[in-house]
DRENTORKOL-3810 file (N, C-alpha, C; in nm, 4 decimals):
REM DRENTORKOL-3810
@n.u->0.0848; n.v->-0.1182; n.w->0.0000; ca.u->0.0000; ca.v->0.0000; ca.w->0.0000; c.u->0.0886; c.v->0.1236; c.w->0.0000
@n.u->0.0621; n.v->0.2145; n.w->-0.0937; ca.u->0.1420; ca.v->0.3358; ca.w->-0.1051; c.u->0.0666; c.v->0.4542; c.w->-0.0466
@n.u->0.1411; n.v->0.5400; n.w->0.0224; ca.u->0.0817; ca.v->0.6601; ca.w->0.0784; c.u->0.1140; c.v->0.7821; c.w->-0.0070
@n.u->0.1727; n.v->0.7599; n.w->-0.1228; ca.u->0.2045; ca.v->0.8682; ca.w->-0.2147; c.u->0.0853; c.v->0.8945; c.w->-0.3052
@n.u->0.0667; n.v->1.0199; n.w->-0.3483; ca.u->-0.0387; ca.v->1.0470; ca.w->-0.4465; c.u->-0.0122; c.v->0.9692; c.w->-0.5743
@n.u->-0.1190; n.v->0.9420; n.w->-0.6496; ca.u->-0.1057; ca.v->0.8638; ca.w->-0.7730; c.u->-0.0019; c.v->0.9231; c.w->-0.8658
@n.u->0.0027; n.v->1.0558; n.w->-0.8768; ca.u->0.1004; ca.v->1.1209; ca.w->-0.9636; c.u->0.2426; c.v->1.0927; c.w->-0.9214
@n.u->0.2686; n.v->1.0900; n.w->-0.7911; ca.u->0.4034; ca.v->1.0618; ca.w->-0.7416; c.u->0.4427; c.v->0.9180; c.w->-0.7722
@n.u->0.3483; n.v->0.8265; n.w->-0.7621; ca.u->0.3763; ca.v->0.6861; ca.w->-0.7921; c.u->0.4095; c.v->0.6711; c.w->-0.9399
@n.u->0.3308; n.v->0.7331; n.w->-1.0278; ca.u->0.3573; ca.v->0.7221; ca.w->-1.1710; c.u->0.4878; c.v->0.7909; c.w->-1.2083
@n.u->0.5185; n.v->0.9046; n.w->-1.1456; ca.u->0.6456; ca.v->0.9729; ca.w->-1.1716; c.u->0.7617; c.v->0.8822; c.w->-1.1327
@n.u->0.7500; n.v->0.8154; n.w->-1.0207; ca.u->0.8553; ca.v->0.7239; ca.w->-0.9768; c.u->0.8673; c.v->0.6055; c.w->-1.0728
@n.u->0.7549; n.v->0.5563; n.w->-1.1233; ca.u->0.7588; ca.v->0.4459; ca.w->-1.2211; c.u->0.8318; c.v->0.4884; c.w->-1.3481
@n.u->0.8058; n.v->0.6112; n.w->-1.3941; ca.u->0.8732; ca.v->0.6625; ca.w->-1.5133; c.u->1.0227; c.v->0.6740; c.w->-1.4868
@n.u->1.0577; n.v->0.7242; n.w->-1.3695; ca.u->1.1987; ca.v->0.7441; ca.w->-1.3350; c.u->1.2746; c.v->0.6125; c.w->-1.3252
@n.u->1.2087; n.v->0.5060; n.w->-1.2879; ca.u->1.2761; ca.v->0.3777; ca.w->-1.2694; c.u->1.2805; c.v->0.2949; c.w->-1.3975
@n.u->1.2110; n.v->0.3396; n.w->-1.4996; ca.u->1.2025; ca.v->0.2626; ca.w->-1.6231; c.u->1.3295; c.v->0.2741; c.w->-1.7071
@n.u->1.3635; n.v->0.1658; n.w->-1.7737; ca.u->1.4740; ca.v->0.1666; ca.w->-1.8684; c.u->1.4299; c.v->0.2242; c.w->-2.0031
@n.u->1.2984; n.v->0.2287; n.w->-2.0262; ca.u->1.2426; ca.v->0.2839; ca.w->-2.1497; c.u->1.1428; c.v->0.3927; c.w->-2.1115
@n.u->1.1901; n.v->0.5181; n.w->-2.0951; ca.u->1.1009; ca.v->0.6236; ca.w->-2.0472; c.u->0.9842; c.v->0.6524; c.w->-2.1414
@n.u->1.0026; n.v->0.6385; n.w->-2.2724; ca.u->0.8926; ca.v->0.6639; ca.w->-2.3655; c.u->0.7784; c.v->0.5647; c.w->-2.3417
@n.u->0.8123; n.v->0.4382; n.w->-2.3287; ca.u->0.7098; ca.v->0.3363; ca.w->-2.3023; c.u->0.6452; c.v->0.3587; c.w->-2.1663
@n.u->0.7241; n.v->0.3970; n.w->-2.0662; ca.u->0.6707; ca.v->0.4211; ca.w->-1.9322; c.u->0.5746; c.v->0.5394; c.w->-1.9318
@n.u->0.6074; n.v->0.6443; n.w->-2.0066; ca.u->0.5179; ca.v->0.7605; ca.w->-2.0147; c.u->0.3878; c.v->0.7220; c.w->-2.0826
@n.u->0.3981; n.v->0.6513; n.w->-2.1960; ca.u->0.2762; ca.v->0.6097; ca.w->-2.2676; c.u->0.1891; c.v->0.5201; c.w->-2.1801
@n.u->0.2507; n.v->0.4290; n.w->-2.1065; ca.u->0.1745; ca.v->0.3401; ca.w->-2.0182; c.u->0.1095; c.v->0.4176; c.w->-1.9041
@n.u->0.1837; n.v->0.5122; n.w->-1.8462; ca.u->0.1307; ca.v->0.5909; ca.w->-1.7339; c.u->0.0131; c.v->0.6781; c.w->-1.7769
@n.u->0.0213; n.v->0.7363; n.w->-1.8953; ca.u->-0.0854; ca.v->0.8242; ca.w->-1.9436; c.u->-0.2062; c.v->0.7428; c.w->-1.9880
@n.u->-0.1812; n.v->0.6302; n.w->-2.0504; ca.u->-0.2907; ca.v->0.5442; ca.w->-2.0930; c.u->-0.3471; c.v->0.5824; c.w->-2.2291
@n.u->-0.4660; n.v->0.5341; n.w->-2.2565; ca.u->-0.5319; ca.v->0.5524; ca.w->-2.3859; c.u->-0.5731; c.v->0.6988; c.w->-2.4056
@n.u->-0.5301; n.v->0.7568; n.w->-2.5152; ca.u->-0.5628; ca.v->0.8965; ca.w->-2.5456; c.u->-0.6661; c.v->0.9089; c.w->-2.6574
@n.u->-0.7306; n.v->0.7993; n.w->-2.6903; ca.u->-0.8266; ca.v->0.7982; ca.w->-2.8001; c.u->-0.9331; c.v->0.9061; c.w->-2.7843
@n.u->-0.9833; n.v->0.9241; n.w->-2.6647; ca.u->-1.0934; ca.v->1.0176; ca.w->-2.6423; c.u->-1.0475; c.v->1.1521; c.w->-2.5882
@n.u->-0.9173; n.v->1.1755; n.w->-2.5852; ca.u->-0.8632; ca.v->1.3043; ca.w->-2.5420; c.u->-0.8400; c.v->1.3889; c.w->-2.6659
@n.u->-0.8987; n.v->1.5077; n.w->-2.6681; ca.u->-0.8805; ca.v->1.5986; ca.w->-2.7801; c.u->-0.7981; c.v->1.7172; c.w->-2.7350
@n.u->-0.6866; n.v->1.7383; n.w->-2.8010; ca.u->-0.6021; ca.v->1.8542; ca.w->-2.7736; c.u->-0.6499; c.v->1.9658; c.w->-2.8653
@n.u->-0.6712; n.v->2.0829; n.w->-2.8091; ca.u->-0.7266; ca.v->2.1942; ca.w->-2.8859; c.u->-0.6197; c.v->2.2856; c.w->-2.9442
@n.u->-0.6599; n.v->2.3615; n.w->-3.0392; ca.u->-0.5850; ca.v->2.4697; ca.w->-3.1040; c.u->-0.4425; c.v->2.4295; c.w->-3.1422
@n.u->-0.3452; n.v->2.5097; n.w->-3.1010; ca.u->-0.2059; ca.v->2.4878; ca.w->-3.1413; c.u->-0.1247; c.v->2.4179; c.w->-3.0338
@n.u->-0.1922; n.v->2.3520; n.w->-2.9413; ca.u->-0.1224; ca.v->2.2913; ca.w->-2.8279; c.u->-0.0697; c.v->2.1519; c.w->-2.8597
@n.u->0.0387; n.v->2.1181; n.w->-2.7898; ca.u->0.1005; ca.v->1.9871; ca.w->-2.8014; c.u->0.0978; c.v->1.9248; c.w->-2.6616
@n.u->0.0411; n.v->1.8056; n.w->-2.6499; ca.u->0.0393; ca.v->1.7331; ca.w->-2.5232; c.u->0.1697; c.v->1.6553; c.w->-2.5115
@n.u->0.2436; n.v->1.6846; n.w->-2.4053; ca.u->0.3761; ca.v->1.6283; ca.w->-2.3862; c.u->0.3800; c.v->1.5532; c.w->-2.2532
@n.u->0.4230; n.v->1.4285; n.w->-2.2560; ca.u->0.4448; ca.v->1.3519; ca.w->-2.1331; c.u->0.5775; c.v->1.3947; c.w->-2.0723
@n.u->0.5767; n.v->1.4342; n.w->-1.9464; ca.u->0.6959; ca.v->1.4872; ca.w->-1.8812; c.u->0.8007; c.v->1.3789; c.w->-1.8605
@n.u->0.9218; n.v->1.4042; n.w->-1.9105; ca.u->1.0336; ca.v->1.3129; ca.w->-1.8888; c.u->1.0841; c.v->1.3295; c.w->-1.7461
@n.u->1.1036; n.v->1.2182; n.w->-1.6783; ca.u->1.1563; ca.v->1.2189; ca.w->-1.5417; c.u->1.2829; c.v->1.1343; c.w->-1.5434
@n.u->1.3934; n.v->1.2004; n.w->-1.5121; ca.u->1.5232; ca.v->1.1320; ca.w->-1.5181; c.u->1.5250; c.v->1.0094; c.w->-1.4275
@n.u->1.6047; n.v->0.9134; n.w->-1.4675; ca.u->1.6192; ca.v->0.7903; ca.w->-1.3913; c.u->1.6622; c.v->0.8243; c.w->-1.2487
@n.u->1.6150; n.v->0.7479; n.w->-1.1532; ca.u->1.6465; ca.v->0.7772; ca.w->-1.0135; c.u->1.7947; c.v->0.7593; c.w->-0.9816
@n.u->1.8650; n.v->0.6865; n.w->-1.0676; ca.u->2.0078; ca.v->0.6631; ca.w->-1.0452; c.u->2.0862; c.v->0.7228; c.w->-1.1615
@n.u->2.1662; n.v->0.8247; n.w->-1.1332; ca.u->2.2453; ca.v->0.8930; ca.w->-1.2356; c.u->2.3924; c.v->0.8811; c.w->-1.1995
@n.u->2.4690; n.v->0.8205; n.w->-1.2904; ca.u->2.6130; ca.v->0.8004; ca.w->-1.2711; c.u->2.6425; c.v->0.7349; c.w->-1.1353
@n.u->2.5621; n.v->0.6388; n.w->-1.0987; ca.u->2.5849; ca.v->0.5650; ca.w->-0.9749; c.u->2.5301; c.v->0.6318; c.w->-0.8498
@n.u->2.4760; n.v->0.7522; n.w->-0.8629; ca.u->2.4217; ca.v->0.8245; ca.w->-0.7471; c.u->2.2698; c.v->0.8160; c.w->-0.7514
@n.u->2.2105; n.v->0.7780; n.w->-0.6407; ca.u->2.0645; ca.v->0.7703; ca.w->-0.6319; c.u->2.0119; c.v->0.9065; c.w->-0.5892
@n.u->1.9260; n.v->0.9638; n.w->-0.6752; ca.u->1.8669; ca.v->1.0943; ca.w->-0.6432; c.u->1.7602; c.v->1.0763; c.w->-0.5371
@n.u->1.7554; n.v->1.1629; n.w->-0.4352; ca.u->1.6586; ca.v->1.1464; ca.w->-0.3280; c.u->1.5153; c.v->1.1794; c.w->-0.3679
@n.u->1.4961; n.v->1.2661; n.w->-0.4666; ca.u->1.3608; ca.v->1.3085; ca.w->-0.5008; c.u->1.3413; c.v->1.3073; c.w->-0.6515
@n.u->1.2955; n.v->1.1944; n.w->-0.7046; ca.u->1.2749; ca.v->1.1837; ca.w->-0.8485; c.u->1.1534; c.v->1.2633; c.w->-0.8938
@n.u->1.0623; n.v->1.2946; n.w->-0.8036; ca.u->0.9404; ca.v->1.3663; ca.w->-0.8390; c.u->0.9705; c.v->1.5128; c.w->-0.8723
@n.u->1.0884; n.v->1.5610; n.w->-0.8358; ca.u->1.1281; ca.v->1.6994; ca.w->-0.8673; c.u->1.1122; c.v->1.7284; c.w->-1.0155
@n.u->1.1455; n.v->1.6340; n.w->-1.1017; ca.u->1.1367; ca.v->1.6548; ca.w->-1.2457; c.u->0.9936; c.v->1.6748; c.w->-1.2933
@n.u->0.8968; n.v->1.6248; n.w->-1.2164; ca.u->0.7568; ca.v->1.6458; ca.w->-1.2535; c.u->0.7277; c.v->1.7952; c.w->-1.2593
@n.u->0.7917; n.v->1.8722; n.w->-1.1730; ca.u->0.7668; ca.v->2.0160; ca.w->-1.1658; c.u->0.8692; c.v->2.0967; c.w->-1.2446
@n.u->0.9897; n.v->2.0446; n.w->-1.2599; ca.u->1.0960; ca.v->2.1200; ca.w->-1.3242; c.u->1.1383; c.v->2.0635; c.w->-1.4585
@n.u->1.0775; n.v->1.9544; n.w->-1.5005; ca.u->1.1160; ca.v->1.8917; ca.w->-1.6263; c.u->1.0907; c.v->1.9820; c.w->-1.7456
@n.u->1.1863; n.v->1.9911; n.w->-1.8332; ca.u->1.1748; ca.v->2.0763; ca.w->-1.9508; c.u->1.1884; c.v->1.9973; c.w->-2.0801
@n.u->1.1795; n.v->1.8671; n.w->-2.0689; ca.u->1.1852; ca.v->1.7790; ca.w->-2.1848; c.u->1.0681; c.v->1.6823; c.w->-2.1735
@n.u->1.0080; n.v->1.6506; n.w->-2.2872; ca.u->0.8950; ca.v->1.5604; ca.w->-2.2813; c.u->0.8719; c.v->1.4875; c.w->-2.4127
@n.u->0.7870; n.v->1.3879; n.w->-2.4048; ca.u->0.7519; ca.v->1.3028; ca.w->-2.5179; c.u->0.6219; c.v->1.3533; c.w->-2.5796
@n.u->0.6228; n.v->1.3815; n.w->-2.7086; ca.u->0.5014; ca.v->1.4271; ca.w->-2.7766; c.u->0.4018; c.v->1.3119; c.w->-2.7804
@n.u->0.2835; n.v->1.3360; n.w->-2.7213; ca.u->0.1803; ca.v->1.2333; ca.w->-2.7144; c.u->0.0655; c.v->1.2588; c.w->-2.8114
@n.u->0.0306; n.v->1.3867; n.w->-2.8274; ca.u->-0.0824; ca.v->1.4218; ca.w->-2.9141; c.u->-0.0737; c.v->1.5704; c.w->-2.9466
@n.u->-0.1217; n.v->1.6081; n.w->-3.0635; ca.u->-0.1157; ca.v->1.7479; ca.w->-3.1067; c.u->-0.2551; c.v->1.7991; c.w->-3.1422
@n.u->-0.2750; n.v->1.9288; n.w->-3.1209; ca.u->-0.3987; ca.v->1.9935; ca.w->-3.1612; c.u->-0.4036; c.v->2.0124; c.w->-3.3122
@n.u->-0.5217; n.v->2.0458; n.w->-3.3656; ca.u->-0.5370; ca.v->2.0578; ca.w->-3.5113; c.u->-0.4561; c.v->2.1724; c.w->-3.5731
@n.u->-0.4183; n.v->2.2704; n.w->-3.4927; ca.u->-0.3403; ca.v->2.3843; ca.w->-3.5439; c.u->-0.1988; c.v->2.3851; c.w->-3.4880
@n.u->-0.1482; n.v->2.2684; n.w->-3.4519; ca.u->-0.0128; ca.v->2.2580; ca.w->-3.3966; c.u->0.0884; c.v->2.2549; c.w->-3.5105
@n.u->0.1102; n.v->2.3704; n.w->-3.5660; ca.u->0.2113; ca.v->2.3896; ca.w->-3.6699; c.u->0.2426; c.v->2.5384; c.w->-3.6745
@n.u->0.3518; n.v->2.5718; n.w->-3.7366; ca.u->0.3919; ca.v->2.7111; ca.w->-3.7454; c.u->0.3488; c.v->2.7746; c.w->-3.8765
@n.u->0.3128; n.v->2.9025; n.w->-3.8704; ca.u->0.2745; ca.v->2.9752; ca.w->-3.9912; c.u->0.3885; c.v->2.9789; c.w->-4.0923
@n.u->0.5094; n.v->2.9634; n.w->-4.0432; ca.u->0.6281; ca.v->2.9692; ca.w->-4.1286; c.u->0.6518; c.v->2.8384; c.w->-4.2043
@n.u->0.5812; n.v->2.7331; n.w->-4.1662; ca.u->0.6041; ca.v->2.6024; ca.w->-4.2274; c.u->0.5259; c.v->2.5892; c.w->-4.3582
@n.u->0.5874; n.v->2.5272; n.w->-4.4554; ca.u->0.5180; ca.v->2.4992; ca.w->-4.5802; c.u->0.4064; c.v->2.3977; c.w->-4.5525
@n.u->0.2972; n.v->2.4037; n.w->-4.6270; ca.u->0.1852; ca.v->2.3121; ca.w->-4.6005; c.u->0.2248; c.v->2.1652; c.w->-4.5943
@n.u->0.3166; n.v->2.1221; n.w->-4.6813; ca.u->0.3553; ca.v->1.9800; ca.w->-4.6809; c.u->0.4463; c.v->1.9432; c.w->-4.5648
@n.u->0.4928; n.v->2.0418; n.w->-4.4891; ca.u->0.5816; ca.v->2.0145; ca.w->-4.3749; c.u->0.5213; c.v->2.0589; c.w->-4.2415
@n.u->0.3941; n.v->2.0899; n.w->-4.2398; ca.u->0.3312; ca.v->2.1385; ca.w->-4.1172; c.u->0.3352; c.v->2.0332; c.w->-4.0072
@n.u->0.3748; n.v->2.0776; n.w->-3.8893; ca.u->0.3765; ca.v->1.9910; ca.w->-3.7725; c.u->0.4979; c.v->1.9021; c.w->-3.7592
@n.u->0.5951; n.v->1.9151; n.w->-3.8480; ca.u->0.7116; ca.v->1.8262; ca.w->-3.8442; c.u->0.8023; c.v->1.8509; c.w->-3.7242
@n.u->0.7871; n.v->1.9636; n.w->-3.6573; ca.u->0.8701; ca.v->1.9898; ca.w->-3.5396; c.u->0.8261; c.v->1.9074; c.w->-3.4189
@n.u->0.7048; n.v->1.8539; n.w->-3.4239; ca.u->0.6548; ca.v->1.7787; ca.w->-3.3094; c.u->0.5800; c.v->1.6533; c.w->-3.3513
@n.u->0.6481; n.v->1.5587; n.w->-3.4157; ca.u->0.5795; ca.v->1.4340; ca.w->-3.4500; c.u->0.5525; c.v->1.3515; c.w->-3.3235
@n.u->0.4472; n.v->1.2754; n.w->-3.3251; ca.u->0.4133; ca.v->1.1899; ca.w->-3.2119; c.u->0.5320; c.v->1.0973; c.w->-3.1842
@n.u->0.5723; n.v->1.0900; n.w->-3.0574; ca.u->0.6828; ca.v->1.0040; ca.w->-3.0184; c.u->0.8174; c.v->1.0733; c.w->-3.0138
@n.u->0.8227; n.v->1.2010; n.w->-3.0533; ca.u->0.9494; ca.v->1.2752; ca.w->-3.0502; c.u->0.9735; c.v->1.3334; c.w->-2.9107
@n.u->1.1003; n.v->1.3450; n.w->-2.8748; ca.u->1.1391; ca.v->1.4137; ca.w->-2.7508; c.u->1.1604; c.v->1.5605; c.w->-2.7841
@n.u->1.0906; n.v->1.6485; n.w->-2.7137; ca.u->1.1007; ca.v->1.7921; ca.w->-2.7393; c.u->1.1408; c.v->1.8646; c.w->-2.6108
@n.u->1.1987; n.v->1.9830; n.w->-2.6299; ca.u->1.2449; ca.v->2.0653; ca.w->-2.5182; c.u->1.1711; c.v->2.1985; c.w->-2.5239
@n.u->1.1359; n.v->2.2510; n.w->-2.4073; ca.u->1.0598; ca.v->2.3755; ca.w->-2.3978; c.u->1.0959; c.v->2.4453; c.w->-2.2677
@n.u->1.0633; n.v->2.5738; n.w->-2.2589; ca.u->1.0825; ca.v->2.6445; ca.w->-2.1328; c.u->0.9678; c.v->2.6085; c.w->-2.0403
@n.u->0.9980; n.v->2.5899; n.w->-1.9143; ca.u->0.8956; ca.v->2.5516; ca.w->-1.8174; c.u->0.7835; c.v->2.6539; c.w->-1.8124
@n.u->0.8184; n.v->2.7817; n.w->-1.8196; ca.u->0.7177; ca.v->2.8879; ca.w->-1.8093; c.u->0.6194; c.v->2.8886; c.w->-1.9262
@n.u->0.6567; n.v->2.8238; n.w->-2.0375; ca.u->0.5697; ca.v->2.8202; ca.w->-2.1549; c.u->0.4711; c.v->2.7039; c.w->-2.1516
@n.u->0.4827; n.v->2.6172; n.w->-2.0535; ca.u->0.4009; ca.v->2.4960; ca.w->-2.0491; c.u->0.3011; c.v->2.5013; c.w->-1.9336
@n.u->0.1864; n.v->2.4393; n.w->-1.9564; ca.u->0.0845; ca.v->2.4285; ca.w->-1.8526; c.u->0.0908; c.v->2.2868; c.w->-1.7955
@n.u->0.1398; n.v->2.2729; n.w->-1.6705; ca.u->0.1511; ca.v->2.1392; ca.w->-1.6117; c.u->0.0168; c.v->2.0886; c.w->-1.5587
@n.u->-0.0075; n.v->1.9623; n.w->-1.5794; ca.u->-0.1262; ca.v->1.8972; ca.w->-1.5241; c.u->-0.0996; c.v->1.7482; c.w->-1.5165
@n.u->-0.1949; n.v->1.6758; n.w->-1.4646; ca.u->-0.1841; ca.v->1.5301; ca.w->-1.4614; c.u->-0.2971; c.v->1.4727; c.w->-1.5444
@n.u->-0.2641; n.v->1.3743; n.w->-1.6231; ca.u->-0.3622; ca.v->1.3044; ca.w->-1.7048; c.u->-0.3567; c.v->1.1586; c.w->-1.6637
@n.u->-0.4656; n.v->1.1095; n.w->-1.6080; ca.u->-0.4690; ca.v->0.9735; ca.w->-1.5555; c.u->-0.3618; c.v->0.9553; c.w->-1.4474
@n.u->-0.3318; n.v->1.0631; n.w->-1.3748; ca.u->-0.2332; ca.v->1.0570; ca.w->-1.2669; c.u->-0.0896; c.v->1.0692; c.w->-1.3130
@n.u->-0.0682; n.v->1.0855; n.w->-1.4432; ca.u->0.0677; ca.v->1.0973; ca.w->-1.4968; c.u->0.0995; c.v->1.2437; c.w->-1.5267
@n.u->0.2234; n.v->1.2868; n.w->-1.5017; ca.u->0.2588; ca.v->1.4267; ca.w->-1.5269; c.u->0.2726; c.v->1.4558; c.w->-1.6760
@n.u->0.1956; n.v->1.5527; n.w->-1.7225; ca.u->0.2007; ca.v->1.5962; ca.w->-1.8617; c.u->0.2018; c.v->1.7489; c.w->-1.8647
@n.u->0.2285; n.v->1.8036; n.w->-1.9818; ca.u->0.2241; ca.v->1.9479; ca.w->-2.0016; c.u->0.1605; c.v->1.9764; c.w->-2.1373
@n.u->0.0920; n.v->2.0893; n.w->-2.1430; ca.u->0.0424; ca.v->2.1401; ca.w->-2.2698; c.u->0.1321; c.v->2.2561; c.w->-2.3091
@n.u->0.1914; n.v->2.2464; n.w->-2.4278; ca.u->0.2866; ca.v->2.3467; ca.w->-2.4741; c.u->0.2409; c.v->2.3984; c.w->-2.6101
@n.u->0.2343; n.v->2.5305; n.w->-2.6287; ca.u->0.2044; ca.v->2.5815; ca.w->-2.7624; c.u->0.3133; c.v->2.5367; c.w->-2.8609
@n.u->0.2718; n.v->2.4969; n.w->-2.9786; ca.u->0.3645; ca.v->2.4447; ca.w->-3.0796; c.u->0.4822; c.v->2.5397; c.w->-3.1026
@n.u->0.4538; n.v->2.6673; n.w->-3.1142; ca.u->0.5609; ca.v->2.7629; ca.w->-3.1446; c.u->0.6584; c.v->2.7816; c.w->-3.0292
@n.u->0.6284; n.v->2.7261; n.w->-2.9114; ca.u->0.7161; ca.v->2.7378; ca.w->-2.7949; c.u->0.8086; c.v->2.6172; c.w->-2.7783
@n.u->0.7988; n.v->2.5210; n.w->-2.8668; ca.u->0.8924; ca.v->2.4089; ca.w->-2.8633; c.u->1.0264; c.v->2.4586; c.w->-2.9151
@n.u->1.1351; n.v->2.4302; n.w->-2.8423; ca.u->1.2648; ca.v->2.4880; ca.w->-2.8753; c.u->1.3617; c.v->2.3912; c.w->-2.9415
@n.u->1.3555; n.v->2.2631; n.w->-2.9071; ca.u->1.4469; ca.v->2.1635; ca.w->-2.9619; c.u->1.3746; c.v->2.0316; c.w->-2.9786
@n.u->1.4303; n.v->1.9502; n.w->-3.0660; ca.u->1.3912; ca.v->1.8095; ca.w->-3.0728; c.u->1.5207; c.v->1.7330; c.w->-3.0522
@n.u->1.5210; n.v->1.6389; n.w->-2.9584; ca.u->1.6429; ca.v->1.5658; ca.w->-2.9247; c.u->1.6189; c.v->1.4157; c.w->-2.9372
@n.u->1.7251; n.v->1.3399; n.w->-2.9679; ca.u->1.7091; ca.v->1.1958; ca.w->-2.9807; c.u->1.7014; c.v->1.1238; c.w->-2.8464
@n.u->1.7550; n.v->1.1871; n.w->-2.7421; ca.u->1.7612; ca.v->1.1244; ca.w->-2.6108; c.u->1.7317; c.v->1.2291; c.w->-2.5038
@n.u->1.6295; n.v->1.2092; n.w->-2.4221; ca.u->1.5940; ca.v->1.3095; ca.w->-2.3221; c.u->1.6994; c.v->1.3285; c.w->-2.2128
@n.u->1.7883; n.v->1.2295; n.w->-2.1978; ca.u->1.8937; ca.v->1.2425; ca.w->-2.0965; c.u->1.9980; c.v->1.3472; c.w->-2.1341
@n.u->1.9935; n.v->1.3979; n.w->-2.2564; ca.u->2.0849; ca.v->1.5041; ca.w->-2.2980; c.u->2.0500; c.v->1.6373; c.w->-2.2330
@n.u->1.9278; n.v->1.6495; n.w->-2.1836; ca.u->1.8763; ca.v->1.7767; ca.w->-2.1330; c.u->1.8684; c.v->1.7746; c.w->-1.9807
@n.u->1.9164; n.v->1.8824; n.w->-1.9201; ca.u->1.8953; ca.v->1.9032; ca.w->-1.7761; c.u->1.8776; c.v->2.0499; c.w->-1.7510
END
């Protein structure tokens, strides 16, 4: 029996996973009936592994609040830039990509108890192959 809130348990599960993308997708669950509006991108918050370079971090849930990298889970119908050509619209945030954003530009919430953020498409700053590159 856990005395932690559901979000803390899921954040810890993500942090302990060897495959953070799969852990985020599992924690968030089925998004079939979730509709993201306007130009927003739904991003699952990346939570660094609890053990970094042999050191066990005391509070893995910190990344839930300070995480600036996430997995693109779903995009709104206008999640593209005006500067993009029609045939390339939305390529900055394909589903399953790791993206980087400023914390202040994202709206944090929990979806099914998992930490996620809604980020305007134009506020995405980088796409990275590995979320561990970002701190």
